[in-house]
ZADREN-222013 format. One line per 5 residues: their letters; for each residue x, y, z of N, C-alpha, C. Coordinates in steps of 0.001 Angstrom, whole numbers. Layout:
A> X Y Z X Y Z X Y Z; ...
***
This chain:
MRVLR> 52027 173788 104151 52989 173336 104608 53203 172352 105655; 51967 172004 106116 52848 170930 106534 53054 169330 105708; 52021 169468 104517 52533 168416 103062 53461 168841 102717; 54053 169840 103040 55715 169882 102041 56769 169424 102974; 55987 169607 104059 57451 169375 104817 57734 167742 105289
QQCFV> 56013 166987 105494 56023 165658 105209 56944 165195 103430; 56803 165773 102644 57290 165149 101753 58595 165490 101155; 59295 166731 102020 60838 166891 102084 61070 165672 103057; 60671 165305 103851 60845 164415 105112 61057 163564 104241; 59965 162583 103786 60179 161564 102920 61267 161568 101837
FFSVA> 61327 162642 101131 62137 162879 99802 64086 162274 100280; 64203 163237 101471 65623 163120 102290 65542 161595 102995; 64891 160993 103343 64715 160170 104142 65189 158967 102810; 64384 158678 101680 64703 158047 100274 66165 158064 100427; 66805 159285 99858 67923 159708 99742 69179 159506 100634
IFLFF> 68686 159325 101597 70098 159095 102653 69691 157489 102949; 68898 156889 102525 68661 155597 101958 69410 154897 101192; 69291 155464 100130 69352 155023 98694 71478 155336 98578; 71285 156141 99978 73005 156890 99271 73717 155823 100297; 73458 155547 101624 73940 154456 101962 74082 152869 101550
HLSCA> 72997 152765 100672 72953 151376 100072 73737 151494 98971; 73553 152368 98581 74631 152274 96901 75862 151994 97740; 76446 153024 98874 77513 153002 99042 78277 151704 99707; 77491 151062 100531 77471 149503 100985 77926 148700 100210; 77003 148652 99456 76940 147919 97958 77867 147999 97135
GLSKS> 79034 149241 96980 79947 149309 96360 80941 148575 97257; 80935 149099 98631 82350 148806 99643 82051 147369 99469; 80858 146404 99594 80978 144864 98686 81363 144321 97962; 81111 144924 96684 81767 145099 95701 82944 144918 95521; 83569 145858 96119 84979 146451 96322 86096 145356 97065
QSNQK> 85120 145033 97919 86099 143821 99193 85836 142590 98225; 84561 142101 97478 84727 141098 96833 85399 140738 95502; 85605 142146 94935 87256 142142 93486 88515 141956 94365; 88580 143052 96058 89735 142414 96241 90798 141337 95948; 91780 141170 95271 92360 139858 94743 93006 138781 96103
VEPVK> 92557 137540 95928 92823 136866 97243 94115 136036 96418; 95357 136085 96777 96191 134831 96843 96205 133904 96681; 96301 132868 95216 96263 131711 95360 97066 130944 95786; 96843 129487 96357 97982 128876 97249 99116 127985 96073; 100291 129005 96402 101454 128205 95781 102261 127281 96228
NVILF> 102227 127166 97569 102771 126266 98474 102542 125962 99220; 102560 124583 99570 101941 123883 100967 103096 123485 101683; 102957 123284 103049 104170 122495 103817 103446 121922 104837; 103505 120428 104619 102768 119558 105422 104016 119644 106637; 103335 119533 107968 104495 118886 109303 103879 117719 109837
IGDGM> 104282 116718 110190 104046 115208 110430 104899 115072 111779; 104264 114924 113200 104955 114595 114299 104614 113138 114532; 105246 112926 113944 105526 110780 114251 105051 110464 115843; 103799 110091 115915 103696 109732 117722 103188 110592 118264; 102921 112708 118318 102747 113201 118507 101230 113907 118906
GPSVV> 100542 112602 119792 99028 113035 120313 99356 113976 121202; 98048 114230 121226 97534 115849 121970 98492 115908 123386; 98643 114984 124268 98984 114957 125460 100848 114874 125314; 100998 114618 124331 102652 115079 123687 102836 116084 123721; 102129 116736 123522 101859 118303 123231 101900 119125 124316
SAARV> 101045 118667 124831 100581 119325 126401 101896 118764 127314; 102723 117782 127736 103486 117605 128240 105083 118574 128326; 105012 118099 126742 106336 119363 126243 105847 120428 126773; 104844 120739 126624 104828 122567 127364 105088 122805 128142; 104219 121821 129389 104300 121979 130838 106418 121854 131106
EHLGK> 107114 120240 130788 108293 120181 131160 109241 121606 130644; 109037 121988 129553 109986 122351 128347 109764 124102 128913; 108573 124423 128984 108476 125874 128749 107639 126190 130374; 106799 125228 131052 106636 126121 131855 104815 125837 131883; 103800 125679 132635 102314 125171 132514 101392 126686 131860
NKKLS> 101941 127783 132029 101266 129094 131645 101825 129268 130309; 102896 128659 129568 103539 129747 128258 103246 128668 127116; 103343 129351 126177 103048 128124 124727 104415 128107 123918; 104147 127028 123267 104497 126789 122263 104198 127365 120891; 105242 127362 120060 104513 127755 118460 103579 127265 117901
LDSFK> 103396 125883 118052 101994 125670 117632 100894 126002 118640; 100681 126640 119572 99783 127001 120461 99893 128492 119959; 100394 129405 118887 99609 129852 117875 99063 130265 116915; 98363 128779 116662 98151 128673 115750 96561 128812 115861; 95956 129614 114889 94194 130045 115078 93429 129177 114295
NLAKI> 93606 128377 113742 92576 127241 113192 93350 125523 113239; 92468 125165 114486 92269 123670 114792 91395 122888 113857; 91511 121629 113795 90402 120353 113678 91245 119047 114416; 90450 117972 114527 90375 117051 114746 90689 115821 113824; 91368 115303 114262 91789 114444 113360 91956 112811 113141
KTYSE> 90662 111838 112852 90848 110280 112841 91754 109235 112277; 92258 108713 112900 93249 108253 112390 93411 106674 111534; 92460 105872 112218 91985 104195 111665 92561 103911 110627; 93161 103173 110486 93056 102200 109188 92342 101823 108537; 92361 100998 107522 91349 100349 106712 90930 99136 107408
DSPVT> 91926 98346 108237 92044 96995 108820 91921 96987 110469; 91877 98695 111076 92494 98497 112438 91759 99634 112704; 91155 99772 113857 91024 100870 114909 92107 101903 115182; 93657 101152 115469 94670 101883 115592 95762 101179 114557; 96238 102790 113784 97159 103199 112481 98533 102452 112708
DSAAS> 99160 102283 111806 100682 102450 111572 101198 103802 110911; 102457 104027 110893 102875 105276 110272 102282 104822 108803; 102911 103640 108034 102467 103630 106943 101164 103933 105949; 100329 103179 107055 98785 103262 106811 98406 104643 106962; 98857 105963 107725 98206 106905 107857 99230 107755 106990
ATAMA> 99986 107773 106958 100958 108778 105951 100073 108475 104445; 100034 107188 104118 99240 106735 103254 97810 107661 103263; 97224 107660 103914 95828 108443 103722 96299 109997 103637; 97198 110643 103979 97431 111744 104207 97534 111815 102435; 98613 111193 102266 99361 111547 100889 99018 110990 99536
TGYKT> 97407 110123 99983 96878 110200 98540 95045 110049 98820; 94653 110548 100277 93526 110602 100530 92750 108841 100334; 93334 107494 100726 92804 106909 100614 93116 105834 102134; 92066 105749 102364 92296 104519 104065 93163 102929 103421; 93966 102681 103819 94815 101095 103412 95181 100494 104732
KNKAL> 95593 99240 104444 95988 98653 105266 97422 99163 106390; 96906 98417 107165 98435 98574 107818 99707 98101 107027; 100943 98805 107085 102344 98318 106904 102332 98460 105072; 100992 98669 104688 101390 99389 103090 101300 100667 102726; 102187 100798 101360 102131 102269 101311 101408 102670 99715
SVSVI> 100721 103677 100007 99856 103732 98780 99387 103112 97909; 99053 102043 97972 98270 100622 98013 97509 100656 98545; 96172 99468 97345 94982 98723 98024 95542 97347 98125; 95531 96735 99448 96198 95532 99547 95018 94612 99927; 95201 92902 98753 94295 92322 99177 95134 90767 99213
NKKVI> 95463 90525 100455 95839 88847 100399 97475 89097 100324; 97726 90125 101010 99535 90989 100576 99692 91119 99195; 98713 91648 98472 99116 91610 96665 98501 92727 96436; 99529 93710 95270 98805 94635 95114 97241 95072 94198; 96597 95720 94515 94853 95896 93757 95006 96619 92947
KKYET> 95563 98119 93480 96130 99492 92828 96628 100258 93543; 97298 100774 92626 98380 102254 93560 97244 103154 93387; 98057 104055 94945 97437 105469 94756 97890 106537 94444; 98040 107524 93475 98505 108573 93435 98715 109517 94326; 100244 110059 94827 99929 110950 95979 100368 112127 95698
ILEIA> 99936 113216 96681 99883 114665 95964 101606 114979 96069; 102528 114602 95990 103680 115020 95667 103796 115005 94142; 103376 113078 93687 103308 112930 92624 102334 114074 91874; 101137 114646 92301 100222 115411 91584 100966 116485 91577; 101610 117210 92626 102395 118349 92802 103613 118457 91404
AKKNK> 103834 117842 91198 105385 117593 90651 104809 117407 88855; 103408 116989 88676 103291 117048 87515 102830 118457 86855; 102543 119171 87952 102547 120718 88449 103275 121365 87742; 104773 120806 88102 106250 121724 87950 106265 122497 88945; 105650 121952 90153 106346 122784 91491 107253 121550 91918
YVGLV> 107941 122353 92738 109364 121664 93712 108424 120726 94791; 109195 119820 94460 108659 118785 95551 109884 118129 96348; 109574 118265 97967 110963 117525 98893 110404 117006 100316; 110972 116142 100615 110750 115579 102128 111925 115898 103091; 111748 116165 104262 113041 116113 105272 111965 115191 106354
TTSHI> 113243 114591 106981 112642 113616 108235 113626 113048 109103; 113780 112813 110035 114617 112768 111125 114729 110887 111193; 113770 110311 110432 113798 108673 110389 114889 108861 108884; 115287 107460 108774 116354 107259 107548 114974 107639 106370; 115244 107896 105080 114626 108653 104273 113881 107244 103679
LHATP> 114036 106086 103293 113203 104922 103054 111864 104173 104288; 112070 104694 105283 111350 104673 106294 109653 104708 105661; 108822 104601 106839 107275 104713 106341 106447 105580 105837; 107028 106886 106556 106071 108396 106220 106660 109131 105241; 107890 109239 105221 107941 109923 104211 108020 108660 102606
AAFFS> 108297 107287 102662 108108 106394 101612 106869 106564 101063; 105696 106828 102131 104300 106954 101368 104311 107878 100538; 104907 108920 100276 104244 110406 99054 105010 109840 98058; 106052 108649 97759 106864 108507 96386 106764 106900 96094; 106446 106325 96932 106903 104887 97541 104760 104070 97350
HVPHR> 105343 102955 96083 103801 102048 96006 104122 100466 96548; 104019 100204 97548 104452 98637 97826 103785 98281 98982; 103355 96799 98998 102241 96039 100110 102802 96014 101518; 104476 96137 101144 104676 96181 102914 106138 97319 103411; 105688 97984 104075 106924 99104 104374 108243 99056 104698
DMYNE> 108621 97588 104800 109787 96941 104936 110162 96641 103964; 110122 97030 102447 110337 96607 101092 111392 97446 100789; 112350 97255 101542 113285 98303 100991 113722 98895 99556; 114359 97235 98665 114812 97195 97711 113798 97776 96833; 112678 97504 96897 111260 98377 95832 111512 99656 96426
IALDL> 111404 100038 97558 110811 101201 98208 112043 102249 97262; 113873 101454 97157 114528 102778 96537 114430 102303 94949; 114004 101975 94697 113661 101278 93178 112588 102889 93006; 112321 102568 93541 110499 103372 93329 110902 105222 94015; 111748 105312 94203 112642 106611 94681 113985 107139 93457
YKSPV> 114025 106298 93231 114349 105832 91397 113698 106624 90548; 112522 106453 90514 111644 106516 89734 110667 107683 89654; 110898 107982 91239 110061 109275 91708 110086 110149 91295; 109326 111663 90792 109669 112935 90925 110016 113865 91871; 110749 113482 92890 111140 113861 94570 112350 114753 94069
DLILG> 112467 116286 94253 113202 117105 93956 114625 117246 95504; 114089 116730 96107 114569 116383 97271 114289 115628 98295; 115168 114779 98859 115046 114376 100340 115883 113991 101148; 116045 114691 102377 116803 114807 103579 116631 114274 104783; 117328 113349 105525 117100 112462 106409 118416 111458 106591
GGKKF> 118122 110406 107209 119275 109364 107556 118898 108599 106757; 120040 107217 106823 119890 105498 106129 121017 105907 105364; 122437 106084 105696 123285 105720 104905 123151 104342 104605; 123328 103443 105477 123382 101662 105210 122034 101429 104341; 121150 101926 104341 120155 101778 103693 120150 102192 102227
VDPYK> 120701 103116 101751 120830 104221 100580 121848 103726 99578; 123177 103471 100434 124524 102520 100245 124195 101556 98947; 123798 100407 99227 123480 99579 97927 122905 99980 96950; 122144 101548 96535 121775 101558 95732 122242 102967 94977; 123480 103233 95635 123948 104322 95409 124388 104877 93995
NKLEE> 124788 103527 93395 124878 103761 91787 123901 104080 90824; 122737 103200 91287 121354 103847 90357 121173 104831 90625; 121023 105357 92103 120091 106743 92698 121087 107855 91784; 121994 107890 91480 123238 108604 91476 123050 108904 90037; 122404 108245 89469 121933 108423 87752 121177 109678 87326
KFKLV> 120370 109725 88931 119104 111121 88614 119176 111902 89601; 119891 111841 91148 120313 112194 92049 121976 112829 92255; 122027 113499 93082 123237 114405 93607 122931 113562 94800; 124036 112946 94813 124079 112235 96493 124735 112862 97409; 124442 113328 99137 124878 114579 99638 125254 114033 100980
ENSKN> 126386 113985 101536 126435 113417 103526 127000 114512 103686; 126834 115997 103227 127437 117005 103795 126450 117457 103739; 125392 118099 105239 124425 119608 104790 124870 120478 104043; 126482 120909 103999 126600 122317 103453 126927 121924 102112; 125851 120912 101321 126345 120220 99940 124612 120449 99618
INLCQ> 123685 120578 100360 122550 121030 99900 121884 121512 98829; 122590 122818 99354 122919 124105 98105 122775 123522 96845; 123533 122474 96633 123487 122167 94822 122210 122055 94169; 121192 121977 95357 119970 121674 94684 119573 122566 93839; 120049 123829 93393 120033 124726 92605 120059 123651 90804
KNRIV> 120610 123158 90882 121378 122615 89387 121235 120739 89680; 120672 120254 90838 120697 119155 91002 119328 118538 91958; 118866 117421 91750 117796 116712 92778 118627 116248 93495; 118380 116395 94786 119568 115912 95909 118590 114644 96511; 119461 113870 96960 118894 112327 97998 120198 112776 99133
GVFSE> 119836 113674 99670 121123 113650 101759 121017 112775 103027; 121528 111848 102913 121776 111243 104424 122854 111686 105158; 122619 111555 105911 123244 112187 107158 123604 111673 108647; 123302 110592 108421 123793 108925 109883 123436 107900 108813; 123687 106954 109811 123930 105843 109086 122574 104761 109249
EHLPF> 121814 105272 110570 120102 104871 110184 119516 106113 110757; 118722 106126 111515 117930 107484 111864 119005 108448 112538; 118547 109321 112073 119064 110893 112971 119332 110633 114256; 120418 110662 114518 120474 110450 116264 119213 111492 116931; 118770 111265 118115 117685 111639 119139 118200 113327 119701
NDQMD> 117314 114098 119418 117378 115593 119915 118689 115989 120690; 118257 115368 122058 119178 115272 123133 120682 114270 123583; 120619 113826 122397 122342 112943 122108 123758 113520 121281; 122652 114434 120328 123456 115355 119639 124487 116449 120603; 125697 116468 120015 126716 117457 120574 126376 118713 119711
LKTKK> 126595 119561 120040 126672 120878 119755 127094 121155 117812; 128065 121009 117597 127965 120790 116270 127625 119959 115658; 127394 118703 115987 126079 117666 115385 125041 118494 115097; 124826 119296 115664 123365 118703 116349 123040 120462 115116; 124101 121010 115136 123548 122501 114466 124140 121858 112334
KISLK> 124622 120464 112180 124772 119990 111124 123682 119456 110353; 122996 118497 111761 122061 117122 111138 120751 117617 111279; 120446 118886 112749 119116 119182 113221 118249 118700 111935; 116454 118610 112582 115132 118732 111885 115402 120300 111172; 115514 121435 112517 115373 122676 112360 116681 122970 111215
NLTAK> 117516 122531 110907 118797 122947 110017 118223 122411 108711; 117800 121455 108702 117365 120528 107521 116460 121351 106783; 115421 121542 107548 114289 122059 107075 114718 123346 106662; 115515 124216 106764 115375 125679 106764 116453 125636 104951; 117305 124693 105006 117999 124379 103747 117144 123892 102549
ALKCA> 115879 123135 103070 115289 122504 101856 114381 123781 101745; 113695 124583 102608 112825 126220 102374 113674 126713 101319; 114896 126846 101733 115512 127718 100321 115869 126952 99121; 116103 125975 99159 115899 125170 97814 114260 125097 96834; 113842 125035 97760 112050 124795 97132 111579 126598 96700
ANKKE> 111538 127717 97867 111383 128990 97402 111883 129316 96156; 112951 129310 95749 113115 129341 94405 112785 128645 93374; 111913 127822 92924 110967 127510 92240 109862 128317 91857; 109561 129428 90692 108491 129850 90556 106991 129368 90650; 107001 128155 90221 105484 127436 90233 104942 127348 91613
GFFLM> 106158 127281 92501 105664 126850 93912 106286 125508 94203; 105310 125367 95938 106514 123683 96118 105189 123147 97042; 105541 121858 97038 105455 121356 98203 106528 120709 99348; 106385 120494 100596 107417 119449 101706 106405 119080 102491; 106361 117987 102571 106653 117400 103943 107767 117039 104743
VEGAR> 107200 117909 106326 108757 117597 107064 108188 116708 108507; 109046 115710 108724 108797 114709 109684 109475 114858 110354; 109119 115062 112045 109305 114856 113115 109539 113189 113650; 110004 112786 113203 109788 110809 113226 110317 110345 114881; 111269 111009 115523 111764 110394 116230 111196 110939 118113
IDHAL> 110199 111587 117781 109153 111724 118745 108289 110183 119140; 107702 109503 117589 107202 108193 117901 108272 107302 118654; 109536 106864 117834 110793 106587 118446 111018 106346 120079; 111258 107426 119964 111474 107539 121468 110095 107010 122426; 109221 107158 122066 108112 106553 123323 107677 104941 123238
HLRKH> 108361 104808 121864 108296 102939 121577 109415 102514 122573; 110423 103163 122841 111715 102882 123468 111263 103409 125103; 110004 103915 125506 109853 104458 126890 110232 105323 127413; 111357 106268 126508 112571 106896 126582 111244 108474 126618; 111127 108724 127905 109924 109803 128014 110425 111270 127682
KTALS> 111638 111435 128738 112004 113000 128934 112984 113028 126772; 113438 111802 126215 113789 112083 125164 112539 112506 124144; 111331 111899 124090 110334 112024 122999 109930 113153 123431; 110222 114292 124749 109678 115499 124606 110638 116560 124628; 111977 116092 123976 112983 116856 123422 112511 117074 122070
EMIAF> 112697 115725 121476 111926 115472 119864 110935 116520 119702; 110076 116836 120112 109100 117592 120003 108827 118922 120123; 109751 119383 121502 110186 120703 121395 111190 121146 120199; 112090 119982 119335 113183 120271 118432 111954 120446 117019; 110831 119644 116824 110185 119838 116107 109359 121064 116304
DQTVK> 108708 121662 117296 107644 122822 117364 108783 123770 116768; 109984 124043 117602 110865 124975 116987 111140 124737 115324; 111155 123800 115097 111469 123712 113630 109963 124560 112924; 108976 124219 113402 107757 124912 112748 107746 126297 113223; 107986 126904 114373 108577 128494 114390 109782 128748 113707
MTMVY> 110246 128271 113175 111727 128510 112036 111022 128845 110867; 109978 128202 111042 109874 127623 109133 108687 129072 109521; 107574 129461 109991 106702 130591 110253 107628 131763 109936; 108726 131916 110898 109260 133207 110821 110149 133397 109416; 110474 132169 108929 110830 132156 107301 109762 132572 106462
LKKNN> 108737 131737 106445 107690 132605 105208 107211 134283 105526; 106996 134530 106591 106798 135894 107442 108230 137277 106687; 109307 136364 106655 110428 137590 106754 110593 137640 104967; 110150 136606 104429 110024 136284 102892 108974 136686 102298; 107883 137162 102670 106858 137129 102430 106123 136212 101261
LLKNT> 106173 134915 102010 105343 133682 101470 104370 133292 102176; 103988 133624 103261 102602 132798 104330 101518 133658 103578; 101586 134815 102413 100653 135142 102494 99861 134069 100914; 100852 133309 100216 100013 132255 99470 100774 130942 99670; 100859 131072 101464 101147 129615 101597 100437 128992 102709
LVLVT> 99518 127541 102733 99279 126972 103572 100014 126489 104164; 100249 126244 105595 100704 125235 106665 100402 124278 107421; 100069 123305 107009 99410 121778 108163 100469 121214 109033; 100104 121363 110537 101000 120101 111053 100215 119362 111812; 100466 118311 111877 99395 117127 112572 100511 115633 112777
ADHDT> 99296 114806 113125 100427 113833 114179 99723 112526 112736; 100383 111409 112685 100321 110096 112175 99291 109522 112801; 99773 109264 114150 99003 108975 115036 99503 108928 116694; 98758 108954 117530 99326 108908 119071 100203 107383 119465; 101133 107535 119768 102395 106595 120568 101864 106562 122202
GGLAV> 101528 105342 122585 101719 105349 124101 100900 105741 124975; 99504 106286 124354 99010 106512 125159 99443 107427 126334; 99981 108478 125931 100711 109708 127022 99745 110118 128002; 100205 110312 128953 99498 111693 130070 100479 111813 130497; 100001 112949 130860 100609 114252 132356 100231 113689 133814
NGPIS> 100951 113231 134209 100501 112889 135539 99648 113381 136339; 98984 112494 137192 98027 113776 137746 97392 112164 138824; 96535 112735 140254 96361 114451 140714 97897 114524 140761; 98199 115769 140458 99123 116899 140716 99100 118263 141085; 100296 117916 142358 99478 119318 143039 100023 120297 142520
DSSSF> 99728 121734 142320 99842 123048 141549 100174 123387 142760; 100706 123303 143083 100992 124455 144251 102472 124697 144181; 102591 125728 145286 104679 126604 144800 105470 125279 145177; 104702 124168 145796 105560 122671 146174 106071 122009 145203; 105139 122315 144006 105440 121715 142959 106738 122008 141548
FDKKG> 105790 123501 141427 106370 124501 140251 107347 125762 141023; 108075 125985 140055 108947 127205 140589 108089 128371 139636; 108175 129741 140494 108176 130697 140021 107776 130956 138470; 108357 130630 137607 108175 130689 136122 107534 128985 135571; 106891 128414 136568 105908 127270 135876 106852 126389 136032
HIKKT> 107928 125784 135658 108349 124583 135602 108683 124026 137063; 108717 122297 136179 108408 121526 137703 110308 121657 138182; 110013 122033 139614 110892 122062 140212 112286 120680 140518; 113109 120921 140653 114180 119944 140072 114067 118969 141658; 113889 119280 142825 113591 118378 143900 112433 117707 143409
QKKKG> 111774 118242 142970 110303 117209 142552 110473 116076 141619; 111887 116375 140446 112048 115529 139597 112148 114196 140084; 112791 114272 141541 113982 113459 141795 112788 112368 142626; 111787 112614 142793 110865 112030 143348 110489 111196 143190; 110610 110778 141446 109623 109891 140930 107944 109813 140886
LGPLF> 107554 111051 140472 105798 110759 140989 105631 110096 139520; 105829 109482 138983 105820 108905 137855 106871 107416 137046; 106467 106400 136374 106897 105967 135805 108459 106684 134994; 109558 106118 135476 110746 106768 135036 110969 108110 134251; 110069 109092 134786 109698 110431 134073 108461 110931 135052
PILKL> 108937 112082 136073 107420 112589 136623 106335 113178 136185; 106429 113406 134984 105610 114443 134569 104520 113300 133824; 105094 112117 133337 104663 111279 132306 104165 110078 132713; 103487 109276 132113 102993 107791 131934 102870 107445 130875; 102966 106062 130456 102054 105540 129108 101091 104820 129845
SSDPL> 100137 104704 128799 99070 103371 129041 99471 102119 129157; 100468 102117 128537 101259 100702 128805 102148 100087 129714; 102209 101476 130497 103035 100957 132062 102646 100313 132891; 103112 99094 133137 102861 98361 134479 102641 99045 135510; 102126 98461 136524 102327 99135 137855 102574 99850 138286
HGSNP> 104199 99648 138505 104769 100161 138626 106188 100529 137656; 105966 101228 136330 106820 101589 135443 108474 100735 135031; 107981 99279 135712 109763 98704 135191 109979 98032 134125; 108754 98037 133434 108610 96950 132320 109079 97338 131369; 110596 96830 130646 111077 97743 129864 110874 97014 127966
VDSTH> 109142 96789 128092 108591 96654 127197 108441 97334 126069; 108481 96923 124510 107709 98629 123733 106476 99043 123980; 106505 99906 123784 104966 100419 124026 104309 100964 122902; 103099 100886 122836 102556 100863 121322 101946 102255 120649; 101201 101873 119567 100246 102897 119084 98904 103221 119729
TGVDV> 98108 104576 119654 97211 104429 120346 96119 104171 118672; 94603 104933 119266 93814 104906 118341 93010 106499 118477; 93911 107101 119504 92703 108439 120057 93100 109477 118608; 92566 110357 118719 92571 111533 117605 93631 112437 117755; 93784 112944 116595 95316 113975 116437 94855 114971 116373
TLYAE> 95137 116118 116602 94943 117090 115740 95819 117937 114847; 94853 118516 113810 95470 119290 113031 96064 121142 112624; 96563 121263 113068 96760 123031 113144 96935 123646 111678; 96465 124562 111530 96499 125065 110010 97106 126438 110300; 98015 127259 109356 97995 128697 109452 98238 128934 107509
GQGSE> 97836 130265 107484 98629 130140 106039 97017 130442 105227; 97304 130659 103556 96333 130799 103328 94971 129314 102908; 93620 129991 102891 92829 129169 103325 92729 128599 104585; 93144 128711 105475 93931 127803 106588 92300 127850 107065; 91814 129414 107527 90222 129642 108257 89466 128685 108159
KIKGT> 89502 127596 106709 88145 126841 106681 88423 125472 107211; 89773 125564 108263 89532 124213 108666 89122 124059 110087; 88281 123436 110439 87726 123309 111632 86791 122049 111705; 86848 121845 113030 85908 120118 113126 86175 119128 113232; 85967 118036 113192 86739 116567 113149 86498 116270 111525
FENTQ> 87992 115309 111191 88265 115620 109947 88729 113930 109966; 88697 113241 108716 89241 111939 108458 90910 112396 108127; 91516 111601 108498 93237 112099 107769 93196 111976 106718; 92344 111432 106140 91959 111269 104302 91762 112641 103935; 91486 113549 104579 90574 114485 104148 92098 115634 103757
IFQII> 93153 115550 105019 94518 115910 104900 94851 116416 103464; 94620 115356 102319 95171 115256 100932 93958 115607 100256; 92934 116339 100277 91628 116651 99660 91970 118538 100036; 92626 118713 101396 92163 119732 101876 93769 120439 100899; 94582 119455 100815 95846 120151 99916 96026 120068 98555
KKAFN> 95236 119397 98242 94321 119103 96576 93359 120443 96156; 92867 120847 97136 91935 122049 97089 92834 123485 96684; 93588 123164 98071 94427 124506 98151 95423 124943 97006; 95748 123574 96192 96475 124080 95055 95897 124053 93978; 94309 123742 93905 93641 124021 92911 93792 123118 91754
F> 94269 121696 92176 94551 120559 91210 93249 119847 90930
***
């Protein structure tokens, strides 16, 4: 009887083991067979000059020290090294080239290798590759549209100021849509560009993108700073508004799309040492990212879209002023800086900030410069969970290319 009981125990133990083993194997197989949506769309946001301290300062100044920007909700982060081929401190042309092509180049060059100011090799950009795969490809910027960052995605010249050649490259490019400022830069080539593009100067006409390739210019030079627009103007040409229109154009392409969206004037404001304006530009950029995420979720696009947000470089060596008292004498109950404290001049020109290039008393009007510090890469959407660690800026190209399975 004892032997029989032992045999029964062994039998049931083996049966239970096999039951759970096979059940788990079936579950694992079922899970592995679950369909993963392929990446059809990639949106690359570039905050020009948006070093980590710009993000922190904008959060504290506009939302309060304990609140969150839209960027703060992104779950996947990496650090990005920004040096160029010939300098530890990059410019926008070289850094945008790295992201657009996967290659380092010398400062000022756009998507080419250069020796003694001569082009040795042209680098194919992710926009050009995506266009070959029949994806909708578009660029949105608050700079003029022939400026370094957007130009790196379609132009191949040894110097970023070669606007004649950049305009001709735009004419020859596969770009479906490009929106920003720069009427005075585009006008000399208007007749040529109109052979292939619909030129629009009213944002309402961007919807002509369903039947036309669009070049949209909405100011003479760069778009106005966010804090200099009146409400009517802001509705027409804000980065958020232009990006919303670009998304609607791109989302109609069944093969998917690639969009690059640049908040260019964060950098411009910091160069001019306009601290308050820089933070306003940063907030406008963050709101554009937020609007995009809402749009993707609402239209069920996030499941097959990868969203990347980064900076081409840091500008100005911005720092949140310190040491600062964290007491009620400095912050109000909502965590905002009290207006009375702002008047005390706790930092040069603007109390919460200072620049590494600031002189002792912050009165020097000279242009502030780029720095070589690492910037942040924020990622959400399909495949974003793999983005962790420290990367070269050239790896952003590889991330997009791999996501698209090119």
